[in-house]
ROTIKOL-533362 format. One line per field, with one value per residue: residue number from 1; residue in three letters; y, x, z of N, C-alpha, C, O in turn. Coordinates in steps of 0.1 Angstrom, whole numbers, always signed. Each point is the difference from the previous one (the first is absolute). Layout:
N
seq <- [NUM, ...]
type <- [Ala, ...]
nnorth <- [Y, ...]
neast <- [X, ...]
nup <- [Z, ...]
canorth <- [Y, ...]
caeast <- [X, ...]
caup <- [Z, ...]
cnorth <- [Y, ...]
ceast <- [X, ...]
cup <- [Z, ...]
onorth <- [Y, ...]
oeast <- [X, ...]
oup <- [Z, ...]
//
This chain:
132
seq <- [1, 2, 3, 4, 5, 6, 7, 8, 9, 10, 11, 12, 13, 14, 15, 16, 17, 18, 19, 20, 21, 22, 23, 24, 25, 26, 27, 28, 29, 30, 31, 32, 33, 34, 35, 36, 37, 38, 39, 40, 41, 42, 43, 44, 45, 46, 47, 48, 49, 50, 51, 52, 53, 54, 55, 56, 57, 58, 59, 60, 61, 62, 63, 64, 65, 66, 67, 68, 69, 70, 71, 72, 73, 74, 75, 76, 77, 78, 79, 80, 81, 82, 83, 84, 85, 86, 87, 88, 89, 90, 91, 92, 93, 94, 95, 96, 97, 98, 99, 100, 101, 102, 103, 104, 105, 106, 107, 108, 109, 110, 111, 112, 113, 114, 115, 116, 117, 118, 119, 120, 121, 122, 123, 124, 125, 126, 127, 128, 129, 130, 131, 132]
type <- [Unk, Unk, Unk, Unk, Unk, Unk, Unk, Unk, Unk, Unk, Unk, Unk, Unk, Unk, Unk, Unk, Unk, Unk, Unk, Unk, Unk, Unk, Unk, Unk, Unk, Unk, Unk, Unk, Unk, Unk, Unk, Unk, Unk, Unk, Unk, Unk, Unk, Unk, Unk, Unk, Unk, Unk, Unk, Unk, Unk, Unk, Unk, Unk, Unk, Unk, Unk, Unk, Unk, Unk, Unk, Unk, Unk, Unk, Unk, Unk, Unk, Unk, Unk, Unk, Unk, Unk, Unk, Unk, Unk, Unk, Unk, Unk, Unk, Unk, Unk, Unk, Unk, Unk, Unk, Unk, Unk, Unk, Unk, Unk, Unk, Unk, Unk, Unk, Unk, Unk, Unk, Unk, Unk, Unk, Unk, Unk, Unk, Unk, Unk, Unk, Unk, Unk, Unk, Unk, Unk, Unk, Unk, Unk, Unk, Unk, Unk, Unk, Unk, Unk, Unk, Unk, Unk, Unk, Unk, Unk, Unk, Unk, Unk, Unk, Unk, Unk, Unk, Unk, Unk, Unk, Unk, Unk]
nnorth <- [+9, +4, +9, +14, -3, +15, +2, +21, -4, +20, -1, -15, +10, -20, -11, +4, +4, -10, +18, +5, -5, +9, -15, +10, -7, +21, -16, -14, -6, -17, +2, -20, +18, +15, +4, -15, -1, +16, -17, -7, +9, -10, -2, -1, -8, +17, +14, -16, +9, +10, -9, +22, -1, +7, +3, +6, -2, +6, -15, +19, -9, -21, +0, -9, -13, +0, -17, +3, -17, +3, -10, -5, +3, -16, +1, +5, +21, +6, -7, +20, -4, +10, -7, +14, +1, +15, -6, -16, +18, -2, +18, -19, +11, -15, +4, -7, -17, +3, +7, -21, +15, -16, -2, +11, +2, +8, -1, -7, +21, -15, +10, -12, +16, -7, -6, +19, -14, +18, -13, +16, +0, -12, +4, -11, +5, +1, -1, +12, -17, +22, -6, +5]
neast <- [+826, +1, +15, -15, +22, -16, +20, -1, +22, +6, +5, +17, +8, -10, +18, +8, +18, +18, +9, -19, +16, -18, +16, -14, +20, -1, +14, +8, -21, +11, -22, +3, -7, +13, -16, +13, -20, +4, -10, +20, -14, +21, -19, +22, -19, +7, -17, -9, -10, -1, -12, +4, +23, -11, +22, -15, +23, -20, +12, +9, +20, -5, -3, +21, -8, -10, +9, -15, +15, -16, +20, -19, +21, -15, -4, -22, +9, -8, -10, +12, -19, +20, +13, -17, +21, -16, +17, +13, -8, +21, -8, +10, -19, +14, -22, +9, -14, -8, +21, -5, +16, -3, -20, +16, -22, +19, -23, +17, -9, -13, +15, +17, +6, +4, +18, -3, +12, -11, +16, -15, -23, +12, -22, +13, -22, +9, -19, +12, -14, +2, -4, +0]
nup <- [+1496, -22, +14, -8, +3, +6, -9, +10, +4, -5, -22, +4, +18, -3, +9, -20, +12, -9, +9, -11, -15, -9, -4, -13, -7, +7, +8, -15, +6, -8, -7, -7, -13, +11, +16, -8, -11, -15, +10, +8, +15, +0, +12, +2, +9, +13, -2, +12, -18, +20, -18, -1, +0, -18, +5, -16, +3, -9, -11, +9, +1, -4, +22, +3, -15, +20, -11, +17, +4, +15, -3, +11, +9, +2, +22, -4, +0, +20, -19, +1, -11, -2, -17, -5, -9, -2, -13, +9, +11, -7, +11, +4, +4, +10, -3, +19, -8, +21, -3, +0, +6, -15, -11, -11, -7, -8, -1, -12, +1, -11, -14, +8, +14, +21, -12, +10, +13, +5, +10, +7, +2, +15, +0, +14, +0, +21, -12, +15, +5, -3, +21, -21]
canorth <- [+12, +12, +13, +10, +11, +11, +11, -3, -10, +6, +3, -10, -8, +6, +3, +10, +11, +13, +9, -2, +5, -9, +6, -10, -14, -2, +0, -8, -14, -5, -11, +4, -9, -6, -12, -10, -3, +11, +6, +3, +4, -7, +7, -9, +6, -9, -8, +3, +12, +4, +13, +4, +11, +0, +12, -3, +12, -4, +9, +8, +12, +2, -1, -14, -6, -15, -10, -11, -5, -4, -13, -3, -14, -1, -8, -13, +2, +2, +13, +9, +12, +11, +12, +1, +14, +3, +14, +8, +8, +5, -7, -8, -4, -11, -5, -13, -6, -5, -12, -5, -1, -4, +6, +7, -1, +10, -6, +9, -3, +7, +12, +12, +8, -9, -14, -4, +7, +7, +4, +8, -4, -7, -1, -10, +2, +0, +13, +0, +7, +3, -1, +13]
caeast <- [-4, +9, -5, +10, +1, +7, +4, +12, -3, -8, -14, -8, -9, -13, -4, +10, -6, +6, -6, +6, -8, +0, +4, +1, -3, +7, -7, -13, +2, -12, +1, +5, -3, +12, +4, -11, -8, +1, -13, -4, +10, -3, +6, +0, +3, +9, -9, -13, -5, -14, +0, -13, +1, +12, +2, +9, +3, +4, +7, -10, +7, -4, -15, -5, -10, +3, -11, +7, -8, +9, -4, +7, +2, +2, +11, -3, +0, -14, +0, -12, +2, -3, -3, +2, -2, +2, +4, +3, +12, +6, +0, -13, -2, -9, -4, -8, -2, +12, +5, +13, +7, +14, +6, -9, +4, -6, +0, -3, -11, +1, -8, +7, +7, +12, -2, +7, -3, +11, -4, +10, +0, -11, -2, -11, +0, -13, -5, -11, -12, -8, -14, -7]
caup <- [-8, +1, -1, -3, +10, -7, +9, +9, +10, +11, -4, -7, +9, +0, +14, +5, +8, -2, -10, -13, -11, -11, -12, -10, +5, +12, +13, +0, -4, -7, -10, -13, -11, -6, +8, -2, +12, +11, +0, +14, +10, +12, +12, +11, +13, +8, +8, -3, +7, -2, -6, -6, -9, -9, -8, -11, -8, -14, -8, -6, -5, -13, -1, -4, +9, +3, +3, +8, +11, +11, +7, +13, +4, +14, +4, -6, -14, -5, -6, +0, -8, +8, -8, -14, -4, -14, -4, +12, -1, +12, +13, +1, +13, +0, +13, -1, +13, +7, -6, +4, -13, -1, -12, -9, -14, -8, -13, -11, -8, -12, +0, +5, -10, -4, +3, +12, +13, +5, +14, +7, +14, +5, +15, +5, +14, +7, +3, +10, -5, +11, -2, +2]
cnorth <- [+11, +13, +10, +11, +11, +10, -5, -11, +5, +2, -12, -8, +7, +5, +11, +11, +14, +8, -2, +7, -10, +8, -10, -14, -3, -2, -8, -14, -4, -12, +6, -9, -6, -12, -9, -3, +10, +8, +3, +3, -8, +6, -10, +7, -10, -9, +4, +12, +2, +14, +3, +12, -2, +13, -3, +14, -5, +12, +9, +13, +4, -2, -14, -5, -15, -7, -12, -6, -4, -12, -1, -15, -1, -10, -15, +0, +1, +14, +7, +12, +12, +12, -3, +14, +2, +14, +9, +7, +4, -8, -6, -5, -11, -5, -12, -6, -5, -14, -3, -3, -3, +6, +7, -2, +11, -5, +10, -5, +8, +13, +13, +7, -8, -14, -5, +8, +7, +7, +8, -5, -7, +0, -10, +0, -3, +14, -1, +8, +2, -2, +13, +0]
ceast <- [+9, -8, +11, +0, +9, +3, +12, -4, -7, -14, -8, -9, -14, -5, +9, -8, +6, -7, +8, -8, +2, +4, +2, -3, +8, -9, -14, +4, -13, +2, +5, -4, +12, +5, -12, -7, +0, -13, -5, +12, -3, +7, -2, +4, +9, -9, -15, -4, -14, +0, -14, +1, +14, +0, +10, +2, +5, +8, -10, +6, -5, -15, -5, -10, +3, -13, +7, -10, +11, -6, +9, +1, +2, +11, -2, -1, -14, -1, -14, +2, -5, -6, +2, -3, +4, +3, +2, +13, +5, -1, -14, +0, -11, -3, -9, -1, +14, +4, +13, +7, +14, +7, -11, +5, -8, +1, -4, -12, +1, -9, +7, +7, +12, -3, +9, -5, +13, -4, +11, +1, -12, +0, -12, +0, -14, -4, -11, -12, -8, -15, -7, -13]
cup <- [+3, +0, -3, +10, -7, +10, +8, +10, +12, -3, -6, +9, +0, +14, +5, +7, -4, -10, -13, -10, -12, -13, -11, +5, +12, +12, +0, -4, -7, -9, -13, -11, -6, +8, -1, +13, +11, +0, +14, +9, +13, +12, +11, +13, +8, +9, -4, +9, -2, -6, -5, -9, -7, -7, -10, -7, -13, -6, -8, -6, -14, -3, -3, +11, +0, +2, +7, +10, +11, +7, +12, +2, +15, +3, -5, -15, -7, -5, +1, -9, +8, -9, -15, -5, -14, -2, +12, -1, +13, +12, +2, +14, +0, +14, -1, +14, +5, -6, +7, -14, +1, -12, -9, -14, -7, -15, -10, -8, -13, +1, +4, -12, -6, +3, +11, +12, +4, +13, +6, +14, +3, +15, +3, +15, +6, +4, +10, -5, +13, -3, +4, -7]
onorth <- [+3, +1, -3, +6, -3, +4, -11, -2, -7, +1, +3, -8, +12, +7, +3, +3, +10, -5, -3, +5, -8, +11, -9, -2, -12, +7, +4, -3, +6, -5, +12, -13, -10, -7, +3, -1, -4, +11, +4, -3, +2, +4, -4, +6, -12, -10, +9, +1, -4, +10, -10, +5, -3, +4, -4, +6, -5, +11, -6, +10, +11, -1, -1, +4, -6, +5, -6, +6, -3, +0, +1, -7, +7, -5, -8, -10, -3, +9, -7, +6, +0, +8, -8, +5, -7, +9, +12, -6, +3, -12, +6, -8, +3, -3, -2, +6, -3, -9, +8, -8, +6, +3, -3, -2, +1, -1, +8, -12, +11, +0, +11, -5, +0, -3, -11, +10, -6, +8, -5, -2, +2, -1, +2, -2, -1, +6, -6, +12, -9, +3, +3, +10]
oeast <- [+3, -10, +11, -10, +10, -8, +6, -12, -6, -9, -11, -8, -1, -10, -1, -11, -6, -8, +12, -11, +9, -6, +8, -11, +4, -10, -9, +11, -10, +11, +1, +2, -1, +9, -11, +7, -1, +0, -12, +11, -12, +12, -11, +10, +0, +5, -1, +3, -6, +6, -8, -10, +10, -11, +12, -10, +12, -2, -8, -8, +1, -5, -12, +0, +6, -10, +9, -11, +11, -12, +12, -10, +8, +7, +9, -4, -2, +5, -11, +10, -11, -8, +9, -11, +9, -7, -5, +9, -8, +3, -10, +8, -11, +10, -7, +6, +9, -8, +8, -5, +8, +12, -12, +12, -12, +11, -10, -1, +6, -10, -6, +0, +3, -10, +5, -7, +10, -9, +12, +11, -11, +11, -10, +10, -10, +8, -10, +2, -5, -4, -3, -7]
oup <- [+12, -7, +3, +3, -5, +9, -2, +3, +7, +9, -5, -5, +1, +2, +12, -3, +3, -9, +0, +3, +0, -3, +2, +5, +2, +1, +7, -5, +1, +0, -2, +2, -8, -4, +3, +10, +12, -5, +2, -4, +5, -1, +4, +1, -3, +4, -7, +12, -11, +6, -2, -4, +5, -6, +3, -5, -1, +2, -7, -3, -4, -11, -3, +11, -9, +6, -5, +2, -3, +4, +0, -3, +5, -10, +0, -6, -12, +7, +0, +2, +4, +5, -3, +2, -5, +5, +0, -6, +9, +0, -1, +4, -5, +7, -10, +10, -8, -1, +2, -8, +8, +0, +2, -3, +1, -5, +1, -3, +0, +6, -2, -11, -12, +7, +0, -1, -1, +1, +0, +5, -5, +6, -6, +6, -8, +7, -3, -4, +6, -12, +11, +1]
//
C-alpha cells in the first residue's frame, strides 16, 4: 500500500520533534483518493511497546474534519480496535487500557469533510496515571 508524503525531507515523518508550521499542503502525510486502495495509514514500531495513549494532530488549517478508527496489532498480529471517532478536528488525544502494540492502523471512515486522512504528527506512548 502506498501513502503520500508531502513536504521537505525534514518534515515528512509523523514522529518528528522539531518545531514547524503548516502552510498549504506542506509538512503532513496522509491517504489520497488519487492512489488506489489508500484508505488507511499503517505505522510499524521497531519492536512491541506497552502504550496507553495516542495523540494525533490532523491537518486543520482549513477547518476540515476527519472520521477514522485506530486499530492496534500486538506482536502476534492480534488486533484490537482502540478508538472510533467521527467529525474530529485538530489534535485528538486517545486514552485506552494498557496494550502491548507492535503496529497501528489508522483507517479512514466515511463522513469527514474530505475523502482522505491528513496527519501532521502522531505520538504513541505510555502515560503514567496516578491513583488520586
